[in-house]
C-alpha positions as a printed NumPy array, in Angstrom:
array([[  0.   ,   0.   ,   0.   ],
       [  1.089,   3.56 ,  -0.664],
       [  2.303,   5.384,   2.439],
       [  2.206,   9.159,   2.733],
       [  4.126,  11.039,   5.399],
       [  2.824,  14.568,   5.777],
       [  1.548,  17.28 ,   8.062],
       [ -2.144,  18.155,   8.021],
       [ -4.04 ,  19.234,   4.878],
       [ -2.442,  22.601,   4.183],
       [  0.382,  24.008,   2.068],
       [  2.718,  21.449,   0.473],
       [  1.357,  18.528,   2.497],
       [ -2.093,  19.106,   1.026],
       [ -0.938,  18.651,  -2.568],
       [ -0.421,  14.866,  -2.494],
       [ -3.139,  14.387,   0.12 ],
       [ -5.81 ,  15.934,  -2.086],
       [ -4.404,  14.194,  -5.163],
       [ -4.737,  10.819,  -3.443],
       [ -8.289,  11.597,  -2.355],
       [ -9.311,  12.898,  -5.788],
       [ -7.942,   9.778,  -7.469],
       [ -9.605,   7.518,  -4.898],
       [ -6.373,   5.691,  -4.052],
       [ -5.957,   3.684,  -0.872],
       [ -3.003,   4.822,   1.176],
       [ -1.615,   4.702,   4.683],
       [ -1.778,   8.087,   6.385],
       [  1.22 ,   9.02 ,   8.509],
       [  0.586,  12.477,   9.925],
       [  3.656,  13.954,  11.55 ],
       [  3.389,  16.593,  14.252],
       [  5.511,  19.662,  13.438],
       [  5.181,  20.899,  17.019],
       [  7.077,  17.774,  18.111],
       [  9.597,  18.204,  15.275],
       [  8.887,  14.662,  14.102],
       [ 10.109,  15.469,  10.594],
       [ 13.591,  16.056,  12.025],
       [ 13.782,  12.771,  13.912],
       [ 16.207,  10.039,  12.868],
       [ 13.437,   7.593,  11.952],
       [ 11.899,  10.03 ,   9.471],
       [ 15.245,  11.209,   8.089],
       [ 15.859,   7.538,   7.252],
       [ 12.888,   7.919,   4.866],
       [ 13.707,  11.416,   3.614],
       [ 17.24 ,  12.517,   4.498],
       [ 16.224,  16.168,   3.982],
       [ 13.821,  15.908,   6.907],
       [ 10.952,  17.434,   4.962],
       [  7.373,  16.415,   4.298],
       [  5.591,  15.276,   2.284],
       [  7.223,  11.986,   1.343],
       [  5.513,   9.139,  -0.491],
       [  6.638,   5.538,  -0.076],
       [  5.602,   3.199,  -2.885],
       [  7.164,  -0.205,  -2.276],
       [ 10.912,   0.33 ,  -2.343],
       [ 10.568,   3.816,  -3.878],
       [ 10.571,   7.055,  -1.902],
       [  9.234,  10.068,  -3.773],
       [  9.728,  13.546,  -2.34 ],
       [  8.834,  17.125,  -3.36 ],
       [  5.108,  17.784,  -3.229],
       [  4.37 ,  18.582,  -6.871],
       [  6.64 ,  15.769,  -8.054],
       [  4.654,  13.343,  -5.878],
       [  1.431,  14.519,  -7.532],
       [  2.883,  13.957, -11.011],
       [  4.205,  10.544,  -9.942],
       [  0.755,   9.476,  -8.753],
       [ -0.746,  10.562, -12.067],
       [  1.941,   8.641, -13.971],
       [  1.853,   5.435, -11.942],
       [ -1.794,   5.13 , -10.976],
       [ -4.253,   5.482, -13.809],
       [ -7.737,   5.971, -12.379],
       [-11.103,   7.134, -13.643],
       [-10.151,  10.594, -12.403],
       [ -7.449,  12.206, -14.539],
       [ -5.778,  15.265, -13.047],
       [ -3.584,  16.107, -16.01 ],
       [ -4.74 ,  17.212, -19.469],
       [ -4.416,  14.768, -22.345],
       [ -2.959,  17.26 , -24.815],
       [  0.572,  18.637, -24.828],
       [ -0.791,  22.178, -24.771],
       [ -2.954,  21.346, -21.778],
       [ -0.056,  19.748, -19.923],
       [  2.077,  22.801, -20.637],
       [ -0.644,  25.137, -19.308],
       [ -0.923,  23.02 , -16.168],
       [  2.821,  23.063, -15.57 ],
       [  3.046,  26.82 , -15.99 ],
       [  0.747,  27.117, -12.967],
       [  2.448,  24.379, -10.91 ],
       [  5.867,  25.898, -11.639],
       [  4.623,  29.331, -10.626],
       [  3.139,  28.184,  -7.335],
       [  6.315,  26.275,  -6.427],
       [  8.731,  29.041,  -7.353],
       [  6.788,  32.186,  -6.416],
       [  3.372,  31.99 ,  -4.757],
       [  4.252,  29.352,  -2.172],
       [  7.327,  31.186,  -0.933],
       [  5.775,  34.55 ,  -0.141],
       [  2.812,  32.963,   1.656],
       [  5.182,  30.626,   3.502],
       [  7.328,  33.451,   4.874],
       [  4.313,  35.246,   6.334],
       [  3.011,  31.945,   7.716],
       [  6.325,  31.257,   9.406],
       [  6.328,  34.765,  10.861],
       [  2.756,  34.537,  12.156],
       [  2.538,  30.928,  13.289],
       [  5.604,  28.695,  13.099],
       [  7.736,  30.826,  15.399],
       [  5.27 ,  30.087,  18.188],
       [  6.491,  26.499,  18.331],
       [  9.927,  27.526,  19.573],
       [  9.19 ,  30.666,  21.602],
       [  9.145,  28.753,  24.905],
       [ 12.419,  26.906,  24.294],
       [ 15.642,  28.007,  25.942],
       [ 18.488,  28.982,  23.628],
       [ 20.171,  25.628,  24.279],
       [ 16.968,  23.676,  23.586],
       [ 16.378,  25.642,  20.406],
       [ 19.911,  25.05 ,  19.121],
       [ 19.487,  21.338,  19.796],
       [ 16.368,  21.359,  17.612],
       [ 18.136,  23.33 ,  14.877],
       [ 21.114,  20.951,  14.895],
       [ 18.772,  18.121,  13.862],
       [ 17.641,  19.979,  10.715],
       [ 19.638,  18.648,   7.738],
       [ 18.927,  21.547,   5.351],
       [ 20.954,  24.679,   6.121],
       [ 18.38 ,  27.013,   4.561],
       [ 15.74 ,  25.579,   6.902],
       [ 18.003,  26.195,   9.883],
       [ 18.195,  29.848,   8.825],
       [ 14.419,  30.024,   8.478],
       [ 13.86 ,  28.596,  11.959],
       [ 16.22 ,  31.167,  13.452],
       [ 14.438,  33.972,  11.634],
       [ 11.065,  32.68 ,  12.783],
       [ 12.254,  32.669,  16.387],
       [ 13.829,  36.121,  16.218],
       [ 11.276,  37.74 ,  13.909],
       [ 11.68 ,  38.381,  10.203],
       [ 12.971,  41.834,   9.145],
       [ 10.115,  44.229,   8.427],
       [ 11.375,  45.057,   4.934],
       [ 11.278,  41.346,   4.071],
       [  7.728,  41.015,   5.409],
       [  6.626,  44.071,   3.42 ],
       [  8.076,  42.649,   0.214],
       [  6.445,  39.258,   0.782],
       [  3.081,  40.936,   1.33 ],
       [  3.54 ,  42.809,  -1.936],
       [  4.158,  39.485,  -3.674],
       [  1.086,  37.957,  -2.052],
       [ -1.074,  40.849,  -3.251],
       [  0.276,  40.377,  -6.772],
       [ -0.294,  36.605,  -6.579],
       [ -3.927,  36.747,  -5.498],
       [ -4.64 ,  39.394,  -8.137],
       [ -3.122,  37.175, -10.829],
       [ -5.187,  34.177,  -9.741],
       [ -8.358,  36.218,  -9.46 ],
       [ -7.883,  37.803, -12.881],
       [ -7.687,  34.361, -14.475],
       [-10.463,  32.779, -12.407],
       [-12.98 ,  35.516, -13.111],
       [-13.256,  34.153, -16.644],
       [-12.238,  30.492, -16.186],
       [-13.737,  27.823, -13.954],
       [-10.337,  26.171, -13.443],
       [ -6.73 ,  27.227, -13.938],
       [ -6.464,  25.03 , -17.038],
       [ -9.597,  25.817, -19.027],
       [-12.096,  22.987, -19.072],
       [-10.532,  20.639, -16.53 ],
       [ -9.786,  20.388, -12.813],
       [ -6.091,  19.491, -12.695],
       [ -2.998,  19.337, -10.527],
       [ -2.651,  23.052, -11.213],
       [ -5.8  ,  23.644,  -9.17 ],
       [ -4.726,  21.268,  -6.409],
       [ -1.26 ,  22.777,  -6.036],
       [ -2.444,  26.383,  -6.022],
       [ -5.442,  25.621,  -3.791],
       [ -3.065,  24.074,  -1.254],
       [ -1.488,  27.506,  -0.833],
       [ -4.534,  29.743,  -1.391],
       [ -7.047,  27.935,   0.803],
       [ -7.577,  29.792,   4.053],
       [ -6.347,  33.105,   2.679],
       [ -9.946,  34.32 ,   2.819],
       [ -9.444,  34.221,   6.597],
       [ -5.72 ,  34.849,   7.127],
       [ -5.469,  37.5  ,   4.396],
       [ -9.072,  38.696,   4.308],
       [ -8.013,  42.225,   3.377],
       [ -6.736,  40.767,   0.09 ],
       [ -9.015,  37.78 ,  -0.543],
       [-12.71 ,  38.568,  -0.253],
       [-15.875,  38.688,  -2.354],
       [-15.365,  42.305,  -3.341],
       [-11.649,  42.307,  -4.192],
       [-11.218,  38.767,  -5.544],
       [-14.594,  37.22 ,  -6.444],
       [-13.077,  34.805,  -8.964],
       [-10.485,  33.481,  -6.545],
       [-12.975,  33.183,  -3.676],
       [-15.475,  31.33 ,  -5.891],
       [-12.734,  28.863,  -6.917],
       [-11.597,  28.307,  -3.298],
       [-15.169,  27.626,  -2.196],
       [-15.816,  25.395,  -5.196],
       [-12.815,  23.171,  -4.436],
       [-13.711,  23.028,  -0.737],
       [-17.13 ,  21.704,  -1.768],
       [-15.694,  18.818,  -3.814],
       [-16.328,  15.391,  -2.216],
       [-12.61 ,  14.567,  -2.153],
       [-11.744,  17.795,  -0.342],
       [-14.559,  17.332,   2.139],
       [-13.396,  13.781,   2.898],
       [ -9.768,  14.874,   3.253],
       [-10.571,  17.63 ,   5.737],
       [-12.864,  15.282,   7.699],
       [-10.272,  12.502,   7.972],
       [ -6.928,  14.31 ,   8.324],
       [ -6.47 ,  16.744,  11.192],
       [ -5.15 ,  20.215,  10.463],
       [ -2.606,  21.782,  12.798],
       [ -3.907,  24.633,  14.929],
       [ -1.172,  27.195,  15.431],
       [ -1.994,  30.485,  17.073],
       [ -0.941,  33.884,  15.685],
       [  2.268,  35.57 ,  16.735],
       [  1.754,  37.863,  19.699]])
């Protein structure tokens, strides 16, 4: 059986989760707790040496990187539900959106999320305890991000990331005002991967994502939330509850 190691259904962890649910594939759910730093433990780093989720185990294969996992599932497991267009032009259109979310949209939202929420997980640790946690992180860039989250990101960086978020939601909304899905005519991995980042912005970034400013984007978010696969995923996989930064 397929085994997925992930956090709850949000951000990069949601991409393969929702893909598995949409395709109706049986899989073993292994939900790691970021507050316990389970993704940096030795047992998980034996699965993914980078200490990052999600990771998919398929027999003796370990597939990492969220969007790559989604493409792998579409390649290896043909089901009645196809999440990738049949034509080359359609595939290209889909990959433009998945490339954009991975290289641009995800990163600006992530930085603000780390600033608002993730830093809370280490605020109570002593300096020695925190450094012990950081020492277990195999990716240097992630060590830097944890330190910034604990100390607070520079205001000029936060301002720039908010500018990028405003641009991102405007781009999505502009397209979705005249198209049901990101790739015209079909719900695809492009929708899943962008929804994984955009979902919840109507609450966390309500000044940017709302029925007046972004009606196309909000309609699309609500439409995906209403899909049976999304409803089942949210009902069966717990989402982390991290409070805002004080």
